[in-house]
C-alpha positions as CSV (number, residue, x, y, z in Angstrom):
1,X,-10.2,9.0,6.9
2,X,-13.2,6.8,7.0
3,X,-16.7,7.9,7.8
4,X,-16.8,6.6,11.3
5,X,-13.2,7.3,12.2
6,X,-14.0,10.3,14.3
7,X,-16.6,8.4,16.3
8,X,-14.0,5.7,17.0
9,X,-11.7,8.6,18.2
10,X,-14.5,9.9,20.5
11,X,-15.0,6.5,22.0
12,X,-11.4,6.3,23.0
13,X,-11.7,9.6,24.9
14,X,-12.9,10.2,28.5
15,X,-16.4,11.8,28.3
16,X,-15.9,13.3,31.7
17,X,-12.3,14.6,31.6
18,X,-12.4,15.5,27.9
19,X,-16.1,16.5,27.8
20,X,-15.6,19.8,25.9
21,X,-13.1,18.3,23.5
22,X,-15.7,15.6,22.6
23,X,-18.5,18.1,22.4
24,X,-16.4,20.2,20.0
25,X,-15.8,17.2,17.8
26,X,-19.5,16.5,17.7
27,X,-20.6,20.1,17.1
28,X,-17.9,21.3,14.7
29,X,-17.1,18.1,12.7
30,X,-19.8,15.5,13.0
31,X,-23.1,17.5,13.2
32,X,-22.6,21.3,12.7
33,X,-25.8,21.8,10.7
34,X,-27.8,19.6,13.0
35,X,-26.6,21.3,16.2
36,X,-27.4,24.7,14.8
37,X,-31.0,23.7,14.0
38,X,-31.4,21.9,17.3
39,X,-30.2,24.8,19.4
40,X,-32.4,27.2,17.5
41,X,-35.4,25.1,18.4
42,X,-34.1,24.6,21.9
43,X,-34.1,28.4,22.5
44,X,-37.4,28.8,20.7
45,X,-39.1,26.3,23.0
46,X,-38.3,28.5,26.0
47,X,-40.6,31.2,24.7
48,X,-43.6,29.0,25.5
49,X,-42.9,29.4,29.2
50,X,-44.9,32.7,29.8
51,X,-42.4,34.1,32.3
52,X,-39.6,33.8,29.8
53,X,-41.6,34.8,26.7
54,X,-43.0,37.9,28.5
55,X,-39.6,39.0,29.6
56,X,-38.1,38.6,26.2
57,X,-41.0,40.6,24.7
58,X,-40.5,43.4,27.3
59,X,-36.8,43.7,26.5
60,X,-37.6,43.8,22.8
61,X,-34.4,42.0,22.0
62,X,-36.2,39.3,20.1
63,X,-38.9,41.4,18.5
64,X,-37.0,44.6,17.5
65,X,-33.4,43.3,17.3
66,X,-34.0,39.6,16.6
67,X,-31.0,39.1,14.3
68,X,-28.5,40.6,16.7
69,X,-29.9,38.7,19.6
70,X,-29.7,35.5,17.6
71,X,-26.1,36.2,16.5
72,X,-24.9,37.2,20.0
73,X,-26.4,34.1,21.7
74,X,-24.9,31.8,19.0
75,X,-21.5,33.5,19.2
76,X,-21.3,33.4,23.0
77,X,-22.1,29.7,23.2
78,X,-19.8,29.0,20.2
79,X,-16.9,30.7,21.7
80,X,-16.9,28.5,24.8
81,X,-17.1,25.4,22.5
82,X,-14.3,26.5,20.2
83,X,-11.9,27.8,22.8
84,X,-12.9,26.1,26.1
85,X,-13.9,27.3,29.5
86,X,-10.3,28.1,30.6
87,X,-9.4,30.3,27.7
88,X,-9.5,34.1,27.8
89,X,-12.2,34.2,25.1
90,X,-14.3,31.5,26.8
91,X,-14.1,33.3,30.2
92,X,-15.0,36.6,28.5
93,X,-18.0,35.1,26.8
94,X,-19.3,33.7,30.1
95,X,-18.6,36.9,31.9
96,X,-20.6,38.8,29.4
97,X,-23.5,36.3,29.6
98,X,-23.6,36.7,33.4
99,X,-23.4,40.5,33.2
100,X,-26.4,40.6,31.0
101,X,-28.4,37.9,32.9
102,X,-28.0,39.3,36.3
103,X,-29.6,42.6,35.2
104,X,-33.0,41.0,35.3
105,X,-34.4,38.7,38.0
106,X,-36.3,35.5,37.2
107,X,-36.8,32.2,38.9
108,X,-34.0,29.6,39.3
109,X,-36.4,26.9,37.8
110,X,-36.6,28.8,34.5
111,X,-32.9,29.2,34.4
112,X,-32.4,25.5,34.9
113,X,-35.0,24.7,32.2
114,X,-33.2,26.8,29.6
115,X,-30.0,24.8,30.3
116,X,-32.0,21.5,30.0
117,X,-33.0,22.5,26.4
118,X,-29.4,22.8,25.4
119,X,-28.7,19.2,26.5
120,X,-31.9,17.4,25.5
121,X,-33.0,19.0,22.2
122,X,-29.7,18.3,20.2
123,X,-29.8,14.6,21.1
124,X,-33.5,14.3,20.2
125,X,-32.9,16.1,16.9
126,X,-29.8,14.1,15.9
127,X,-31.3,10.8,16.9
128,X,-34.3,11.6,14.7
129,X,-32.6,13.4,11.7
130,X,-28.8,13.1,11.9
131,X,-26.6,10.9,9.7
132,X,-26.1,8.7,12.8
133,X,-27.4,8.6,16.3
134,X,-25.5,10.4,19.1
135,X,-23.2,8.0,20.9
136,X,-23.3,7.5,24.7
137,X,-19.9,9.1,24.9
138,X,-21.2,12.2,23.1
139,X,-24.3,12.3,25.2
140,X,-22.4,12.2,28.5
141,X,-19.9,14.8,27.2
142,X,-22.7,17.1,26.3
143,X,-24.1,16.7,29.8
144,X,-20.7,17.5,31.4
145,X,-20.1,20.4,29.2
146,X,-23.4,22.1,30.0
147,X,-23.2,21.2,33.7
148,X,-19.9,23.1,33.7
149,X,-21.5,26.0,31.9
150,X,-24.3,26.0,34.4
151,X,-21.9,26.1,37.3
152,X,-20.1,29.1,35.8
153,X,-23.5,30.8,35.4
154,X,-24.5,30.1,39.1
155,X,-27.4,27.8,38.2
156,X,-28.5,25.7,41.2
157,X,-29.5,22.0,41.4
158,X,-28.3,21.1,37.9
159,X,-29.3,17.6,36.8
160,X,-26.5,15.1,36.8
161,X,-27.3,12.7,34.0
162,X,-28.9,13.0,30.5
163,X,-31.9,11.1,31.8
164,X,-32.4,13.6,34.6
165,X,-32.0,16.5,32.2
166,X,-34.7,15.0,30.0
167,X,-37.1,14.3,32.9
168,X,-36.6,17.8,34.2
169,X,-37.3,19.3,30.8
170,X,-40.4,17.3,30.1
171,X,-41.9,17.9,33.6
172,X,-41.2,21.6,33.4
173,X,-42.8,22.0,30.0
174,X,-45.9,20.0,31.1
175,X,-46.3,22.2,34.1
176,X,-45.5,25.6,32.5
177,X,-46.2,25.7,28.8
178,X,-49.2,28.1,28.3
179,X,-50.6,30.8,26.1
180,X,-49.3,34.3,26.5
181,X,-49.8,37.1,24.0
182,X,-46.4,38.6,24.5
183,X,-44.7,35.3,24.1
184,X,-46.6,34.7,20.8
185,X,-45.1,38.0,19.6
186,X,-41.6,36.7,20.3
187,X,-42.4,33.5,18.6
188,X,-43.7,35.2,15.5
189,X,-40.7,37.5,15.4
190,X,-38.4,34.4,15.6
191,X,-40.2,32.6,12.7
192,X,-40.0,35.8,10.7
193,X,-36.2,36.0,11.4
194,X,-35.7,32.4,10.3
195,X,-37.6,33.0,7.1
196,X,-35.6,36.2,6.4
197,X,-32.5,34.1,5.8
198,X,-33.9,32.8,2.5
199,X,-35.4,34.4,-0.6
200,X,-38.7,36.1,0.1
201,X,-41.0,33.8,-1.9
202,X,-39.9,30.9,0.2
203,X,-41.1,32.5,3.5
204,X,-44.5,30.9,3.7
205,X,-43.0,27.5,2.9
206,X,-40.3,27.9,5.5
207,X,-42.8,29.0,8.2
208,X,-44.9,25.9,7.4
209,X,-41.8,23.7,7.5
210,X,-40.8,25.0,10.9
211,X,-44.2,24.6,12.4
212,X,-44.2,21.0,11.1
213,X,-41.2,20.3,13.3
214,X,-42.9,21.5,16.5
215,X,-44.7,19.1,18.8
216,X,-48.4,19.6,19.7
217,X,-47.7,21.0,23.2
218,X,-45.6,23.8,21.6
219,X,-48.1,24.5,18.9
220,X,-50.9,24.6,21.5
221,X,-49.0,27.0,23.7
222,X,-48.6,29.5,20.9
223,X,-52.1,28.8,19.4
224,X,-50.7,27.9,16.0
225,X,-52.9,25.8,13.7
226,X,-51.1,22.4,13.4
227,X,-49.8,21.6,9.9
228,X,-51.5,18.6,8.3
229,X,-50.3,15.1,9.1
230,X,-49.1,14.9,5.4
231,X,-47.1,18.0,5.7
232,X,-45.5,16.9,8.9
233,X,-44.6,13.5,7.4
234,X,-43.1,15.0,4.3
235,X,-40.9,17.5,6.2
236,X,-39.6,14.9,8.6
237,X,-39.0,12.5,5.8
238,X,-37.0,15.1,4.0
239,X,-34.8,15.7,7.0
240,X,-34.2,11.9,7.4
241,X,-33.3,11.7,3.8
242,X,-30.8,14.5,4.2
243,X,-29.3,12.6,7.1
244,X,-28.9,9.5,4.9
245,X,-27.3,11.6,2.2
246,X,-24.8,13.1,4.7
247,X,-23.9,9.6,5.8
248,X,-22.6,8.9,2.3
249,X,-20.3,12.0,2.3
250,X,-16.6,11.8,3.4
251,X,-16.0,13.0,7.0
252,X,-15.5,16.7,7.5
253,X,-11.7,17.5,7.6
254,X,-12.0,21.1,8.9
255,X,-14.2,22.3,11.8
256,X,-17.3,24.4,11.2
257,X,-18.2,26.6,14.1
258,X,-21.4,28.7,14.5
259,X,-19.5,31.9,13.7
260,X,-19.1,30.5,10.2
261,X,-22.9,30.0,9.7
262,X,-24.5,32.1,6.9
263,X,-27.3,33.0,9.4
264,X,-24.9,35.1,11.4
265,X,-25.3,38.5,9.8
266,X,-24.7,41.3,12.3
267,X,-20.9,41.5,12.1
268,X,-19.7,41.4,8.5
269,X,-16.4,43.2,9.6
270,X,-15.7,41.0,12.6
271,X,-16.4,41.4,16.3
272,X,-14.9,41.3,19.8
273,X,-16.5,38.9,22.3
274,X,-16.3,41.6,25.0
275,X,-18.4,44.0,22.9
276,X,-21.3,41.5,22.1
277,X,-24.6,41.5,23.8
278,X,-26.5,44.2,25.6
279,X,-25.8,46.3,28.7
280,X,-29.3,46.5,30.2
281,X,-30.4,48.7,33.0
282,X,-31.1,46.4,36.0
283,X,-34.8,46.0,36.4
284,X,-35.7,47.4,33.0
285,X,-33.8,45.2,30.5
286,X,-32.3,41.8,30.6
287,X,-32.4,38.1,29.8
288,X,-34.5,35.1,31.1
289,X,-31.9,34.0,33.6
290,X,-31.2,34.9,37.2
291,X,-27.9,34.2,39.0
292,X,-28.0,33.0,42.6
293,X,-25.1,35.2,43.7
294,X,-23.9,38.7,42.5
295,X,-20.4,37.4,41.9
296,X,-21.4,34.4,39.9
297,X,-19.3,34.5,36.6
298,X,-16.6,32.7,34.9
299,X,-14.3,31.4,37.5
């Protein structure tokens, strides 16, 4: 199998009718490491919206139980990618997401913004650091996949194209990114979590590396001192060099899903999708998404 054979396969597929199949090939075969990093940063960005950051701080899910919250979010999204929307496991994952999210009320605009990060940030990351750029087929398939997820979650007024998702994300961040003390606590806890995955002496380096990947608007919202231009240049150059090295490797023959990531640590003896997540008391605990209708769940 040649390095670009799977891309040729993707280009022969229908990005609308076979959206999740294409997205699965991109996530599990072509860019598993890149999608993991990009989706981590996608979720991290949402904390800079004070309404989201404050709520997450109030629930304590990302400050006191950050590893479990990271694992559960990854596993829910991964299950839909691996098994599809129509599968029993996929439907169970979406049902659990909705059960948790409807327990706390927040604006529809924030809900839509979180969805936008899932579409936009992976493409931006891969185009900058991946072993190749994301193809148009893959971009369209990602849009269709997350539009489908958004509909299952009861999200209103979902953008229709990648360009609309990108415009919606940029506009929302420009209008809503702001300092909030509780959101900063969530951010610090997340940076600590990421550093905990590696040997302790590397923690300061990993924190600096992560900050070097953040744009100025995000650094400003959290009031972090920006890393030097030299540090930023070296970190981003290292990632681009990694992408070039991966390009020289043979194509992946077996899929790699998020459940196989070494960062997932909460379930060494396995898990049931139906048991993941929290069961918050409405009005007291919950997640930064509100559903438009009480019965909005996997169809």
